[in-house]
C-alpha positions in Angstrom: 19.1 -15.5 -8.2 19.7 -17.0 -4.8 22.2 -15.3 -2.4 23.7 -15.9 1.0 25.8 -13.0 2.4 28.4 -13.1 5.2 30.6 -10.3 6.3 34.2 -11.0 7.5 36.9 -8.5 8.4 39.7 -10.5 10.1 37.9 -9.8 13.4 35.1 -11.7 15.2 32.4 -12.4 12.8 29.7 -9.7 12.8 26.7 -9.5 10.5 25.4 -6.6 8.4 22.2 -6.2 6.3 22.4 -5.4 2.7 20.1 -3.9 0.0 19.8 -6.2 -2.9 19.5 -5.8 -6.6 19.3 -9.1 -8.4 18.6 -10.6 -11.8 15.5 -12.6 -12.4 15.9 -15.0 -9.6 15.3 -15.7 -5.9 17.7 -14.5 -3.3 18.3 -15.6 0.2 20.5 -13.2 2.2 22.4 -13.9 5.4 24.9 -11.1 5.7 27.4 -11.2 8.5 30.2 -8.9 9.2 31.9 -6.0 10.7 32.5 -2.6 9.2 34.9 0.0 10.2 34.2 3.6 9.1 37.3 4.5 7.1 37.8 7.9 8.7 38.2 6.3 12.2 41.1 4.5 13.7 40.5 1.0 15.0 40.5 2.2 18.5 38.0 5.0 17.8 35.8 2.5 16.0 35.5 0.1 18.8 34.9 3.0 21.2 32.2 4.7 19.2 30.4 1.9 17.3 29.8 -1.1 19.5 26.2 -1.5 18.3 24.9 -0.8 14.8 21.6 -1.1 12.9 22.7 -2.4 9.5 20.8 -2.7 6.2 21.7 -3.2 2.6 20.8 -1.6 -0.7 21.1 -3.2 -4.1 21.2 -1.3 -7.4 21.4 -2.2 -11.0 22.2 0.4 -13.7 21.8 3.1 -11.1 18.3 2.0 -10.1 17.6 0.8 -6.6 15.8 -2.5 -6.9 15.7 -3.8 -3.4 16.4 -2.7 0.2 16.7 -5.1 3.0 15.1 -4.8 6.4 17.1 -3.2 9.2 18.6 -5.5 11.8 18.6 -3.4 15.0 21.3 -3.4 17.6 23.1 -6.5 16.1 26.6 -7.0 14.8 25.7 -10.4 13.5 22.5 -9.9 11.5 20.7 -12.6 9.5 18.1 -11.5 7.0 16.8 -14.6 5.3 15.3 -12.6 2.5 14.1 -14.5 -0.6 13.4 -12.3 -3.6 13.0 -12.5 -7.4 14.2 -9.7 -9.6 14.2 -9.1 -13.3 17.4 -8.1 -15.1 17.3 -6.7 -18.7 21.0 -7.4 -19.4 23.9 -9.1 -17.6 26.3 -6.4 -18.6 25.1 -4.2 -15.8 26.8 -5.3 -12.5 24.9 -5.6 -9.2 26.0 -2.8 -6.9 25.8 -3.6 -3.1 25.9 -0.8 -0.4 25.8 -1.3 3.3 24.5 1.4 5.7 24.0 1.9 9.4 20.5 3.2 10.1 20.4 6.3 12.3 16.9 7.5 13.2 16.5 11.2 12.6 20.0 11.5 11.2 21.8 10.6 7.9 22.5 6.9 7.7 26.2 6.0 7.9 27.9 4.4 4.8 29.6 1.1 5.7 31.0 -0.2 2.5 30.1 -1.3 -1.0 31.0 -3.9 -3.7 30.1 -4.9 -7.2 28.9 -8.3 -8.4 29.5 -8.9 -12.1 26.6 -11.0 -13.4 28.3 -12.1 -16.6 30.6 -14.3 -14.5 27.7 -16.4 -13.0 26.6 -19.7 -14.3 23.0 -20.4 -15.2 20.9 -22.8 -13.1 23.6 -23.3 -10.6 23.9 -22.0 -7.0 27.2 -20.3 -6.4 28.8 -19.1 -3.2 30.2 -15.7 -3.8 32.2 -13.5 -1.4 32.2 -9.7 -2.0 34.9 -7.7 -0.3 33.4 -4.4 0.9 35.4 -1.2 0.2 35.0 2.6 0.5 35.8 4.2 -2.9 37.4 7.1 -1.0 39.6 4.8 1.1 40.2 1.7 -1.0 43.0 0.6 1.2 40.7 -0.1 4.2 39.3 -3.5 4.7 35.6 -3.2 5.5 34.7 -6.9 5.7 32.9 -9.1 3.2 29.5 -10.4 2.2 28.9 -14.0 1.3 26.0 -14.6 -1.2 24.4 -17.8 -2.4 23.3 -16.9 -5.9 21.3 -18.7 -8.5 20.9 -17.1 -12.0 17.8 -18.4 -13.8 17.0 -17.7 -17.4 14.0 -15.4 -18.0 11.9 -18.1 -19.6 12.0 -20.3 -16.5 9.2 -19.9 -13.9 10.6 -19.7 -10.3 7.6 -20.6 -8.2 9.2 -19.7 -4.8 10.2 -16.2 -6.0 8.2 -13.1 -5.8 8.7 -10.0 -7.9 10.3 -7.2 -6.0 8.7 -3.9 -6.3 10.8 -0.7 -6.5 11.7 0.3 -3.0 12.3 4.0 -3.1 10.3 6.2 -0.7 7.4 6.3 -3.1 7.6 2.7 -4.4 8.0 0.8 -1.1 4.6 2.0 0.0 3.1 -0.3 -2.7 3.9 -3.5 -0.9 1.1 -5.6 0.6 1.0 -5.4 4.3 0.2 -8.3 6.6 -1.1 -6.6 9.7 -1.9 -3.3 11.4 0.0 -1.9 14.4 -2.2 0.5 16.3 -0.3 2.7 18.8 -2.1 5.0 21.3 0.2 7.6 22.7 -1.3 8.2 26.2 1.1 10.3 28.3 4.6 11.0 29.6 6.0 11.1 33.1 8.9 13.1 34.5 10.4 14.2 31.2 13.7 16.1 31.1 13.4 19.9 31.4 14.9 21.6 28.4 13.8 25.3 28.7 15.0 28.0 31.1 11.7 27.9 33.0 12.4 24.3 34.0 9.7 22.9 31.7 9.6 21.6 28.1 7.3 21.6 25.1 7.4 17.9 24.2 6.2 16.1 21.1 6.9 12.6 19.9 8.0 11.2 16.5 7.3 7.6 15.5 9.0 5.8 12.7 8.5 2.3 11.4 10.4 1.8 8.1 9.2 4.5 5.7 6.1 5.2 7.8 6.3 8.3 10.0 4.0 10.1 12.4 4.4 13.2 14.6 2.2 13.9 17.7 0.9 17.3 18.7 3.1 19.5 20.9 2.0 19.9 24.6 3.4 23.3 25.8 5.1 23.9 29.1 4.9 20.5 30.9 7.0 17.6 32.0 4.0 15.3 32.3 2.2 15.7 28.9 -1.1 14.1 28.1 -1.3 13.4 24.3 -4.0 10.7 23.9 -3.5 10.3 20.2 -3.7 7.2 18.0 -1.5 6.2 15.1 -1.8 3.1 12.8 1.2 1.5 11.0 1.2 -1.2 8.3 3.1 -4.3 9.3 4.9 -5.9 6.4 6.9 -8.5 8.2 5.1 -11.4 9.9 7.9 -11.7 12.4 7.3 -8.2 13.6 9.6 -5.3 13.4 10.7 -2.2 15.3 9.0 1.1 16.0 11.5 3.8 16.7 10.2 6.6 19.0 12.0 9.9 19.8 10.8 12.7 22.0 11.7 16.3 21.2 11.3 19.7 22.8 9.7 22.3 20.4 11.8 25.5 20.2 10.7 28.5 18.2 13.6 30.2 16.3 16.1 27.3 16.7 16.5 23.6 16.3 14.3 21.4 18.4 16.0 19.7 21.4 16.3 16.0 21.6 14.8 14.6 24.8 15.3 10.8 24.5 14.4 7.7 22.5 12.9 4.3 23.0 12.1 1.3 20.7 9.2 -1.2 20.5 10.1 -4.7 19.5 6.9 -6.0 17.9 8.1 -9.6 17.7 7.7 -9.7 21.5 4.0 -8.7 21.5 1.1 -11.1 20.9 -1.4 -10.3 18.2 -5.1 -9.4 18.7 -4.3 -8.1 22.2 -3.8 -4.6 23.6 -0.5 -4.2 25.5 0.1 -1.3 27.9 3.8 -0.4 27.8 5.7 1.9 30.1 8.9 2.7 28.1 11.8 4.5 29.8 13.6 7.0 27.6 17.2 6.2 26.6 19.6 9.2 26.4 17.1 11.2 28.4 14.8 11.1 31.4 11.2 10.0 31.9 8.7 7.4 30.7 6.2 7.2 27.8 2.9 5.3 28.3 1.6 3.6 25.2 -1.1 1.2 24.2 -0.1 -1.1 21.4 -2.4 -3.5 19.5 -1.4 -5.8 16.6 -4.3 -6.9 14.4 -4.7 -9.0 11.2 -4.3 -7.2 7.8 -7.1 -5.4 6.1 -8.2 -7.0 2.8 -5.9 -5.4 0.2 -5.0 -7.0 -3.1 -3.7 -6.5 -6.6 -4.9 -8.7 -9.5 -5.2 -8.7 -13.2 -8.2 -7.3 -14.9 -9.5 -10.8 -15.8 -9.5 -11.8 -12.1 -11.5 -9.6 -9.7 -14.0 -10.5 -7.0 -16.8 -8.1 -7.9 -17.2 -9.5 -11.4 -18.0 -12.9 -9.9 -21.7 -12.9 -9.0 -21.3 -15.2 -6.1 -18.4 -13.2 -4.5 -20.3 -10.0 -5.1 -23.4 -11.4 -3.4 -21.3 -12.4 -0.4 -19.8 -9.0 -0.2 -23.2 -7.3 -0.4 -24.4 -9.6 2.4 -21.4 -8.7 4.5 -22.2 -5.0 4.3 -26.0 -5.3 4.5 -28.0 -3.3 7.1 -28.6 -6.6 9.0 -24.9 -6.7 9.9 -24.6 -3.0 10.8 -23.4 -3.8 14.4 -20.9 -6.5 13.4 -17.2 -5.3 13.2 -17.9 -1.6 13.1 -14.4 -0.8 11.8 -15.1 -2.7 8.6 -17.2 0.0 6.8 -16.9 -1.3 3.2 -14.8 -2.3 0.3 -13.7 -0.4 -2.9 -12.4 -2.0 -6.1 -10.4 0.2 -8.5 -9.7 -1.0 -12.1 -6.8 1.0 -13.6 -7.3 0.4 -17.3 -5.0 2.7 -19.2 -3.8 6.3 -19.7 -3.6 8.4 -22.9 -1.6 11.4 -24.0 0.8 11.5 -21.0 3.5 14.1 -20.6 6.9 13.1 -22.1 9.3 13.1 -19.2 12.4 11.7 -20.9 14.7 13.2 -23.5 13.6 10.6 -26.0 10.1 12.1 -26.0 8.7 9.1 -24.1 8.0 8.2 -20.5 8.1 5.1 -18.3 4.8 5.5 -16.5 3.5 3.5 -13.5 0.4 4.3 -11.4 0.1 4.6 -7.6 -3.4 4.1 -6.0 -3.9 5.5 -2.5 -6.7 5.4 0.0 -5.8 7.2 3.2 -2.6 5.4 4.3 -3.1 2.4 2.0 -0.9 2.5 -1.2 -0.6 0.0 -4.0 1.0 0.4 -7.4 1.0 -1.0 -11.0 4.0 -2.3 -12.9 5.9 0.1 -15.2 5.2 0.3 -18.9 8.4 1.4 -20.5 8.8 4.0 -23.3 5.1 4.7 -23.7 2.8 7.7 -23.5 -0.4 5.6 -23.8 0.3 2.8 -21.3 -2.2 -0.1 -20.5 -2.0 -1.5 -17.0 -5.3 -3.5 -16.7 -4.9 -4.0 -13.0 -7.5 -4.3 -10.2 -6.8 -2.9 -6.7 -9.0 -3.8 -3.7 -9.0 -1.8 -0.5 -11.0 -2.0 2.8 -12.9 1.2 3.5 -12.4 2.4 7.0 -13.9 5.9 6.4 -16.4 6.5 3.6 -15.4 10.1 3.5 -11.9 9.2 2.4 -10.6 10.4 -1.0 -9.2 7.9 -3.5 -6.0 9.3 -5.1 -4.6 7.9 -8.3 -1.2 9.3 -9.3 0.9 8.6 -12.4 4.7 8.8 -12.2 7.6 8.4 -14.6 10.2 5.9 -13.4 13.8 7.1 -13.5 16.8 4.9 -12.9 19.1 7.1 -10.9 16.7 9.5 -9.2 13.2 9.8 -7.7 10.2 9.3 -9.9 8.8 12.3 -11.9 5.3 13.4 -11.3 3.0 13.1 -14.4 -0.5 13.8 -13.1 -3.0 13.0 -10.4 -6.7 12.6 -9.8 -8.6 12.7 -6.5 -12.1 11.1 -6.2 -14.2 11.1 -3.0 -15.6 7.7 -2.4 -19.1 9.2 -2.0 -18.9 10.6 -5.5 -18.2 7.2 -7.2 -20.7 5.8 -9.6 -20.4 2.1 -9.4 -19.4 0.2 -12.5 -19.0 3.2 -14.7 -15.8 3.4 -16.7 -14.7 7.1 -17.0 -11.7 9.1 -18.3 -10.3 11.5 -15.7 -8.2 14.4 -16.7 -4.9 14.4 -14.9 -4.2 17.4 -12.6 -1.3 19.0 -10.8 0.0 17.9 -7.4 -2.2 20.6 -5.7 -5.2 19.6 -7.9 -5.6 23.3 -8.9 -5.2 22.9 -12.7 -4.9 20.2 -15.4 -1.8 18.6 -16.7 -1.4 16.6 -19.9 -3.2 13.3 -20.3 -6.2 11.3 -19.1 -6.5 8.1 -17.1 -9.3 5.5 -17.5 -10.7 4.0 -14.3 -13.6 1.9 -13.3 -14.5 2.0 -9.6 -17.0 0.1 -7.4 -17.6 0.9 -3.7 -19.8 -1.1 -1.4 -20.4 0.0 2.1 -22.7 -0.1 5.1 -24.4 3.2 5.7 -24.9 2.7 9.4 -21.2 1.8 10.0 -20.2 4.8 7.8 -22.4 7.1 9.9 -21.0 5.9 13.2 -17.5 6.1 11.8 -18.1 9.8 11.0 -18.4 10.6 14.7 -14.9 9.4 15.7 -11.5 11.1 14.9 -10.3 11.0 11.3 -7.3 8.9 10.5 -4.1 10.8 10.2 -1.9 10.5 7.2 1.8 9.7 7.2 4.1 12.6 7.8 5.8 13.1 4.4 7.1 16.6 4.6 7.3 19.5 7.0 4.9 22.4 6.4 6.4 25.4 4.5 5.5 29.0 4.4 3.5 29.9 1.3 2.6 33.5 0.6 0.0 32.5 -1.9 -1.6 30.0 0.6 -1.5 32.6 3.3 -3.3 35.1 1.1 -5.9 32.5 0.0 -6.7 31.5 3.6 -6.9 35.2 4.6 -9.4 35.8 1.9 -11.4 32.7 2.9 -11.6 33.9 6.5 -12.5 37.4 5.3 -15.4 36.0 3.3 -16.8 34.1 6.3 -16.5 37.2 8.5 -18.2 39.3 5.9 -21.0 36.8 5.7 -21.5 37.2 9.5 -21.3 41.0 9.2 -23.8 41.1 6.4 -26.2 38.8 8.4 -25.9 41.2 11.4 -26.5 44.2 9.2 -29.6 42.5 7.8 -31.0 41.8 11.3 -30.1 45.3 12.3 -32.0 46.7 9.3 -35.1 45.0 10.7 -34.6 46.9 14.0 -34.0 50.1 12.0 -37.2 49.7 9.9 -35.4 50.2 6.7 -38.1 48.1 5.1 -41.4 48.4 7.0 -42.9 45.3 5.5 -39.8 43.2 6.4 -39.6 44.8 9.9 -43.3 44.0 10.6 -42.8 40.3 9.5 -39.7 40.0 11.7 -41.4 41.5 14.7 -44.4 39.2 14.4 -42.2 36.1 14.0 -40.0 37.2 16.9 -43.0 37.6 19.3 -44.5 34.2 18.2 -41.2 32.4 18.5 -40.3 33.8 21.9 -43.8 33.3 23.4 -43.9 29.6 22.2 -40.2 28.7 22.4 -39.2 25.2 23.3 -35.7 23.8 23.1 -36.7 21.2 20.5 -37.4 24.0 18.1 -33.6 24.6 17.7 -32.8 21.3 15.9 -36.3 21.4 14.3 -35.5 24.8 12.7 -32.1 23.5 11.5 -33.9 20.5 10.1 -36.3 22.6 8.2 -33.4 24.8 6.9 -31.6 21.7 5.6 -34.7 20.6 3.7 -35.3 24.1 2.3 -31.7 24.5 1.1 -31.7 21.1 -0.4 -33.7 22.6 -3.2 -31.2 25.4 -3.9 -27.9 24.1 -2.7 -26.2 24.8 -6.0 -26.6 28.5 -5.4 -23.9 28.5 -2.7 -21.2 26.3 -4.4 -17.8 28.1 -4.5 -16.5 29.2 -7.8 -13.0 27.9 -8.9 -11.8 31.5 -9.5 -11.6 32.2 -5.8 -8.4 30.0 -5.7 -6.5 33.0 -7.3 -6.8 35.6 -4.6 -6.5 39.3 -5.6 -3.8 41.4 -4.0 -4.7 42.8 -0.6 -3.2 45.0 2.0 -1.8 41.9 3.6 0.7 41.6 0.8 2.0 45.0 1.7 2.5 43.9 5.3 4.4 40.9 4.1 6.7 43.1 2.0 7.4 45.4 5.0 8.3 42.4 7.2 10.9 41.4 4.6 12.8 44.7 5.1 13.3 44.3 8.9 16.3 42.1 8.8 14.4 38.9 9.3 17.5 36.8 8.4 18.4 36.8 12.1 14.9 35.6 13.1 14.1 33.3 10.1 13.0 30.3 12.1 10.8 32.4 14.5 9.1 34.1 11.6 8.6 30.8 9.8 6.9 29.3 12.8 4.6 32.3 13.3 3.7 32.3 9.6 2.9 28.6 9.6 0.8 29.0 12.7 -1.1 31.9 11.2 -1.5 30.1 7.9 -2.8 27.0 9.5 -5.1 28.9 11.9 -6.6 30.8 9.0 -7.1 27.6 7.1 -8.8 25.9 10.1 -11.1 28.8 10.8 -12.1 29.2 7.1 -12.5 25.4 6.7 -14.9 25.0 9.6 -17.0 28.0 8.5 -17.2 26.6 5.0 -18.0 23.1 6.2 -21.0 24.3 8.2 -22.2 26.1 5.2 -21.7 23.1 2.9 -23.6 20.8 5.3 -26.7 22.9 4.8 -25.9 23.2 1.1 -26.2 19.5 0.5 -22.7 19.5 -0.9 -22.4 15.9 0.3 -25.9 14.4 0.4 -24.8 11.5 2.7 -23.7 13.9 5.4 -26.7 16.1 5.0 -29.0 13.1 5.4 -26.9 12.0 8.4 -27.4 15.5 9.9 -31.2 15.2 9.2 -31.3 11.9 11.1 -29.2 13.3 14.0 -31.3 16.4 14.2 -34.5 14.4 14.0 -33.4 12.2 16.9 -32.3 15.2 18.9 -35.6 16.8 18.3 -37.5 13.8 19.6 -35.2 13.4 22.6 -35.4 17.0 23.6 -39.1 17.1 23.1 -39.9 14.1 25.4 -37.1 14.4 27.9 -36.7 17.5 30.2 -33.6 19.5 29.5 -32.3 19.2 33.1 -32.1 15.4 32.7 -30.2 15.7 29.5 -27.7 18.2 30.9 -27.3 16.0 34.0 -26.6 12.9 31.9 -24.1 14.8 29.8 -22.3 16.1 33.0 -22.2 12.7 34.6 -20.7 11.2 31.4 -18.1 13.9 31.2 -17.1 13.7 34.8 -16.9 9.9 34.9 -15.3 9.2 31.5 -11.8 9.4 32.9 -12.7 7.1 35.8 -14.3 4.5 33.5 -11.5 4.4 31.0 -8.2 6.1 32.1 -6.7 5.8 28.6 -9.7 7.1 26.6 -8.9 9.4 23.6 -10.9 12.6 23.8 -12.9 13.7 20.8 -15.7 16.0 19.8 -18.4 14.3 17.8 -19.5 17.6 16.2 -16.0 18.5 15.1 -15.4 15.0 13.9 -18.6 15.2 11.8 -17.6 18.6 10.3 -14.1 17.2 9.5 -15.8 14.9 6.9 -17.6 17.8 5.2 -15.5 19.2 2.4 -14.4 22.9 2.5 -14.7 25.1 -0.5 -11.2 24.3 -1.6 -12.0 20.6 -1.6 -15.3 21.2 -3.4 -13.6 23.2 -6.1 -11.1 20.3 -6.6 -14.0 17.9 -6.9 -15.9 20.1 -9.3 -12.9 20.4 -11.7 -12.6 16.7 -11.7 -16.2 16.3 -12.8 -15.6 19.0 -15.4 -12.7 17.2 -17.0 -14.0 13.6 -16.8 -16.2 12.0 -19.4 -17.6 8.6 -20.0 -15.4 6.0 -21.7 -17.6 4.7 -24.5 
């Protein structure tokens, strides 16, 4: 199907984008036009809507099959999209809807029309004009779309066409991207004061298509320093737009809008870092950003019969690329992972017919690819191979099965999460599907075969830099169960410290004479002969000793169901105090406490799990680091080490004004799984078995 769309309304020609749902065909879209919101008079329209950001959606049988890109600040847009879509029957018309994109707000409806496919001739390009209407105001003329359409029989191969993937919020993330946009948010200058104290609590939101990020909040300042980095996938070779908005955080009420700006990526050269000073529209001040466009990471989808690691020559080349001899070449390219999604069995029936329409989404950090849909089947076979570049060996591979629905979002059927370091290369295994939170099993299993090849030196160096953030998909919500669980986790860590203190105090109290004598002798010898290198050496010995009994400290899954505590009584009391008038304030406080408890508990558990050899790679990395630290401290006087550290800290900002601060120790600990993550991994191993 080949289409060219033009919008006309009896006024000067102005173009609008359109979402497209087409039969099996290729479609070229050039929408033009002008749309007047039906609730406004012509005078109001020209006053309030001089510039729009139009895009188009196409639906068939209630299912969205394509969404066009957004043409920003243009009343005469041209898309030049060329697509190929599959249509089961010509009886279902093509439904076209035009919208005006509004960042942060609900998009404005701008008109719709139907294209009846039965009226089209096969193998002939037709020029079709669709008059856009609003069903609530059918008397209003909202312009027209001109389409160039070619309907091709299903048996014919259209070489220039590509199969459009479903483009809902979940499905659009399965597209293959063509580049990476790296944005470093450095600082802001002279922002608009929004609070009564003449200051603001600014944070920044980024959006590029379906990809969204949110920066941290800098309290009480008009000149914030963020120094955060965000990576976006670039799908369009011609570039695109990154929408940026600045907000003032307000507890207890809606956050205040402080301004917006836009980055036109088509104006930036690739493989080069650009320093941008962007003035805020509809506000005051300037944002300072560093933007870099780089080539795409190697991601691909192929059939089971065509995959690179099964070819001995290609596998040898990949092994050479990630050999130890190339450890200092392209440090960001840590490795490659290949995932074979074979089939699933015994899935949950999501439809009233007792069947499902399952498809599979494979995710690694922010990289997402998906299979095709197998209709009306509870035992689907996909036989697809997915290839990802590994940027962080501590990432978790997530495989999620959904049920496709025509007129609403996909239904969740099950999920598995597999840490890359736990993968056994070339072994085909059946993984039991679990709930969204990975706390319990659901119905069905999925058969996967995974291979991961990586460079250990690059992986170790990557461990010491900040972890990649994931897309913002939903706002955090207050969860009483999660609050209780995090409270119990912190309590266990505190009780461990208290018990340790009591044990040491018992030596001072001579509760056990033999133990007290041994402790006293060790204390005298240690203090008399103490050297600073003994600290990492002691930790080194402790790691080796605990490697023999690390299984003794693994968390038990039952701890995920916390028992009632006095905290639940406090929560019930707070509900009686008329909190309806302070709902937002209470929610913000609860979320902060909830996240703080989680962070404190996680770091305590991660330190423990490092010594428990929960992740052997990290424990070996700690051994190497502690060994190097022991040698350095042994041969180099402490004063020189402290001096070097101080000089580095004081001169870092002078050497690189835009450096992003980080703490290597905290970055290392962020890769160590907490007890919650360990329990999730243990249950995966419990439910999985070899596929014979």
